Steps between C-alpha positions, in 0.01 A plus 500: 500500500252274685550338836544167332774622280680659790488181712640307198786758474570475866498128492742489196730737686507285812566191297774676312671613825458151656699363194747787466614498871634139512639524153697804616626310804610206263692738262668669798613169647631381167742809495605467856789252419685752286758715654436866436787691335623772736611815337700765677302819512672791319818285455572489875657194640389348816173364648160614384191534680279186528182640378307193621632525854204512749698716734719760311635633845709183536597497123892535472465750206261715701727502799807582290311807357416600853853453621607741206251755606591482870875535412418800296286656779793433745745662265282802465473518883888497528544767232223744602385403850141477369261213512707319757199374706361354183816338405530341855146373478540364154821318610305355803224373274759345249694333780181351641443323164842357483631762251 
């Protein structure tokens, strides 16, 4: 492949990318008005994680899962007397985030 052919190929690639990017934005904008159907994972009722959330640590689904973990850790501490420092620290972390 000569240098002239390579430059034509690169130029065609750049033109294609320059056309494809705005076309992709337009297609994405057209579908933005539709409300996505929310399905419950594994048949569970309740909130689901917002996968588009920029901060998952403030996502209610994430905080609910963390709360479940902290409660399980606290129950283990009460039963066995083990991992109590971890349970206290996890509870402190969750309480600081409004959980």
